[in-house]
C-alpha positions in Angstrom: -62.5 -32.2 -29.4 -62.2 -31.2 -25.7 -59.1 -29.6 -24.4 -57.9 -32.7 -22.5 -58.3 -34.8 -25.6 -56.3 -32.3 -27.6 -53.7 -32.5 -24.9 -53.4 -36.3 -25.3 -53.0 -35.7 -29.0 -50.3 -33.1 -28.3 -48.4 -35.6 -26.2 -48.5 -38.1 -29.0 -47.5 -35.5 -31.6 -44.6 -34.4 -29.3 -43.4 -38.1 -29.1 -43.6 -38.5 -32.8 -41.4 -35.4 -33.3 -38.9 -36.7 -30.7 -38.8 -40.1 -32.3 -38.1 -38.7 -35.7 -35.2 -36.8 -34.1 -34.0 -40.0 -32.4 -34.0 -41.7 -35.8 -31.8 -39.0 -37.3 -29.3 -39.3 -34.4 -29.4 -43.1 -34.4 -31.0 -44.7 -37.5 -33.0 -47.8 -36.9 -30.4 -50.1 -38.6 -27.7 -48.8 -36.3 -29.9 -49.1 -33.3 -30.8 -52.7 -34.2 -27.1 -53.5 -34.5 -26.8 -52.7 -30.7 -29.5 -55.3 -29.9 -28.2 -58.5 -28.4 -30.0 -61.8 -28.7 -33.7 -61.3 -27.7 -34.4 -63.1 -24.5 -37.7 -64.9 -23.9 -40.4 -62.4 -23.0 -42.5 -62.9 -19.9 -40.2 -61.7 -17.2 -42.3 -58.7 -16.2 -45.6 -60.5 -16.6 -44.4 -63.5 -14.5 -43.2 -61.1 -11.8 -46.6 -59.4 -11.6 -48.6 -62.6 -11.7 -50.2 -63.2 -8.3 -50.7 -66.9 -8.5 -54.1 -67.3 -6.7 -56.4 -65.5 -4.3 -54.2 -66.4 -1.3 -51.1 -64.9 -2.8 -49.9 -61.4 -2.1 -50.9 -58.6 -4.4 -47.8 -57.6 -6.4 -46.6 -54.0 -6.4 -45.3 -52.4 -9.6 -43.6 -49.3 -8.2 -43.1 -46.3 -10.3 -40.4 -43.6 -10.8 -42.2 -40.4 -12.0 -41.0 -36.9 -11.6 -44.2 -35.1 -12.8 -47.6 -35.5 -14.4 -50.0 -33.3 -16.4 -52.7 -33.9 -13.8 -50.6 -33.2 -10.7 -47.7 -31.1 -12.0 -44.3 -31.4 -10.5 -44.2 -34.2 -7.9 -40.6 -34.2 -6.9 -38.0 -32.0 -8.6 -35.2 -33.7 -6.7 -36.3 -37.3 -7.5 -33.3 -39.6 -7.9 -34.1 -42.6 -9.9 -31.3 -44.8 -8.7 -32.0 -44.2 -5.1 -35.7 -44.9 -5.5 -35.0 -48.0 -7.6 -32.8 -49.4 -4.8 -35.5 -48.7 -2.2 -38.1 -50.5 -4.4 -35.9 -53.6 -4.8 -35.0 -53.8 -1.1 -38.5 -53.1 0.0 -40.3 -55.9 -1.8 -41.5 -54.4 -5.1 -42.2 -56.9 -7.9 -41.1 -54.6 -10.6 -40.2 -51.0 -11.4 -42.0 -48.6 -13.8 -40.0 -45.8 -15.3 -42.0 -42.9 -16.7 -39.6 -41.7 -19.4 -41.8 -39.2 -21.4 -39.7 -35.9 -21.3 -42.0 -33.0 -22.4 -45.0 -33.5 -20.1 -43.8 -35.9 -17.4 -40.2 -34.6 -17.2 -38.9 -38.2 -17.6 -35.7 -39.4 -19.3 -35.1 -42.4 -21.4 -31.6 -42.5 -19.9 -33.2 -43.5 -16.6 -33.5 -47.1 -18.0 -29.8 -47.1 -18.8 -28.9 -45.9 -15.3 -31.3 -48.1 -13.4 -30.8 -51.4 -15.3 -27.3 -52.1 -14.0 -28.2 -51.6 -10.3 -31.3 -53.6 -9.9 -32.4 -57.1 -10.9 -36.2 -56.4 -10.9 -38.0 -56.3 -14.2 -38.3 -52.8 -15.7 -41.3 -51.3 -17.5 -40.5 -48.4 -19.8 -43.6 -46.3 -19.5 -44.0 -43.9 -22.3 -46.4 -43.0 -25.1 -45.5 -45.5 -27.8 -46.4 -44.2 -31.3 -43.7 -45.9 -33.3 -42.0 -49.3 -33.5 -38.6 -47.5 -33.1 -39.5 -46.9 -29.4 -39.9 -50.7 -28.9 -36.5 -51.3 -30.4 -35.0 -48.5 -28.3 -36.5 -50.0 -25.1 -35.1 -53.4 -25.8 -31.6 -52.0 -26.5 -31.7 -50.1 -23.2 -32.5 -53.3 -21.3 -36.2 -52.8 -20.5 -38.3 -55.9 -19.8 -41.7 -54.3 -20.7 -43.3 -51.4 -22.5 -46.6 -49.6 -22.1 -49.1 -49.5 -24.9 -52.2 -47.3 -24.6 -55.4 -48.7 -26.0 -56.9 -45.1 -26.0 -54.1 -44.0 -28.4 -53.8 -46.9 -30.7 -56.2 -48.7 -33.0 -56.8 -52.4 -32.5 -54.7 -53.2 -35.6 -51.9 -51.0 -34.3 -52.1 -52.7 -30.9 -51.9 -56.2 -32.5 -48.9 -55.2 -34.5 -47.0 -53.5 -31.6 -47.8 -56.4 -29.2 -46.3 -58.8 -31.7 -43.3 -56.7 -32.3 -42.7 -56.1 -28.6 -42.8 -59.8 -27.9 -40.4 -60.6 -30.7 -38.0 -58.2 -29.0 -38.3 -60.0 -25.7 -40.5 -57.3 -24.2 -43.8 -57.7 -22.3 -46.4 -55.2 -23.5 -48.6 -53.8 -20.7 -51.7 -52.7 -22.6 -53.5 -50.0 -20.6 -57.3 -49.6 -20.9 -59.9 -47.3 -19.4 -63.1 -48.7 -20.7 -64.8 -52.0 -21.4 -64.5 -51.6 -25.2 -60.8 -50.9 -24.8 -60.4 -54.0 -22.7 -62.1 -56.2 -25.3 -60.0 -54.6 -28.1 -56.8 -55.2 -26.1 -57.7 -58.9 -25.6 -58.6 -59.4 -29.2 -55.2 -57.8 -30.1 -53.5 -60.5 -28.0 -52.8 -58.7 -24.8 -51.9 -61.0 -21.9 -50.8 -58.2 -19.5 -53.5 -55.6 -19.0 -53.5 -52.4 -17.0 -56.8 -50.9 -15.8 -56.2 -47.2 -15.4 -58.5 -45.5 -13.0 -57.6 -42.2 -14.7 -59.1 -41.2 -18.0 -56.2 -39.8 -20.0 -58.6 -37.7 -22.1 -60.1 -35.9 -19.1 -57.6 -36.7 -16.3 -60.6 -37.6 -14.1 -60.4 -40.5 -11.7 -62.9 -43.3 -11.4 -61.8 -45.5 -8.5 -64.6 -48.0 -9.2 -63.3 -48.8 -12.7 -61.1 -51.8 -11.7 -64.0 -53.3 -9.7 -66.1 -53.2 -12.9 -63.5 -54.4 -15.4 -61.6 -57.0 -13.4 -64.4 -59.7 -13.7 -64.1 -59.3 -17.5 -60.4 -60.1 -17.6 -59.8 -63.8 -18.5 -58.1 -66.0 -15.8 -54.8 -66.4 -17.8 -54.4 -62.6 -18.4 -52.5 -60.7 -15.8 -54.4 -57.7 -14.5 -52.8 -54.5 -13.0 -54.8 -51.7 -11.3 -53.3 -48.2 -12.0 -53.6 -44.6 -10.8 -55.0 -43.0 -7.7 -53.8 -45.8 -5.3 -52.0 -44.7 -2.2 -53.6 -46.2 0.9 -53.1 -49.6 2.5 -56.9 -50.1 2.7 -57.1 -49.6 -1.1 -54.4 -52.3 -1.5 -56.3 -54.6 0.9 -59.5 -54.1 -1.1 -57.8 -55.0 -4.4 -56.3 -58.0 -2.7 -59.8 -59.3 -2.3 -60.4 -59.2 -6.1 -58.8 -61.2 -8.9 -56.4 -58.3 -9.4 -52.7 -59.4 -9.8 -50.8 -56.2 -9.2 -51.1 -52.5 -8.4 -49.0 -49.8 -10.1 -48.2 -47.0 -7.6 -45.9 -44.0 -8.1 -47.1 -40.6 -6.9 -47.3 -41.9 -3.3 -43.6 -42.6 -3.3 -42.5 -39.5 -5.2 -44.3 -37.3 -2.7 -43.3 -39.3 0.4 -40.6 -38.0 2.8 -39.9 -41.6 3.7 -40.6 -43.7 0.6 -39.0 -46.8 2.2 -41.4 -46.6 5.2 -44.3 -45.9 2.8 -43.4 -49.0 0.7 -43.2 -51.2 3.8 -46.7 -50.2 4.9 -48.1 -50.9 1.4 -46.2 -54.2 1.0 -47.6 -55.4 4.4 -51.1 -54.6 3.1 -50.4 -56.4 -0.2 -49.5 -59.5 1.8 -52.6 -59.4 3.8 -51.4 -57.6 6.9 -52.8 -54.4 8.4 
């Protein structure tokens, strides 16, 4: 295996160790007791659905402190402040990167952000255990990320079903045609096309153009990674893409509100 592939495996192993510790601190039966009545899933997916070629491209704006490919993005990042900027600025939803060991995220961000915004929240992590879905639902998330490159088709199918029963929308992320087909067979109705290969960290900004025509009309499609410029958003708007996930551009911006205003204008067809 290559070093990057080993790294992806290490992230998954680290999450498994953390989840086992979480289970010791809060056993699954006690965590489930904290769960209220499951709401109907679909809140995140509906918010990201574009509704036709004339509609604006939706923006799923991310809160991310660091990444393995770019290192520390913003040590002083304040999730609540950024979440409020996103809601006021026209974002369709908020993605919270909560993985702690390699992205320096915190699961508690969901607890802090949920009471102050009404936008749908995506808990973006490396899901390797059903316990993480239950934890996300208890915290008030609306959706969770599932990685096709990390999970078998059988695992995907099971986790998609479990997420939906908890009222969560599973965003299934793919980076290859075979992963897209596996995700669709597993029942994915919300698909993220990641330009970045998580096994090599390399970007292929043509990937969405190649995979989007293969996404069925009733499946919501999100383009992810490497997007930062208005012209990139305008180009995506000319495709069948429903939404774009963007994070680093805001984490590294001195004026994230102004940056968001420019990108929202492009998503709505302006210049």
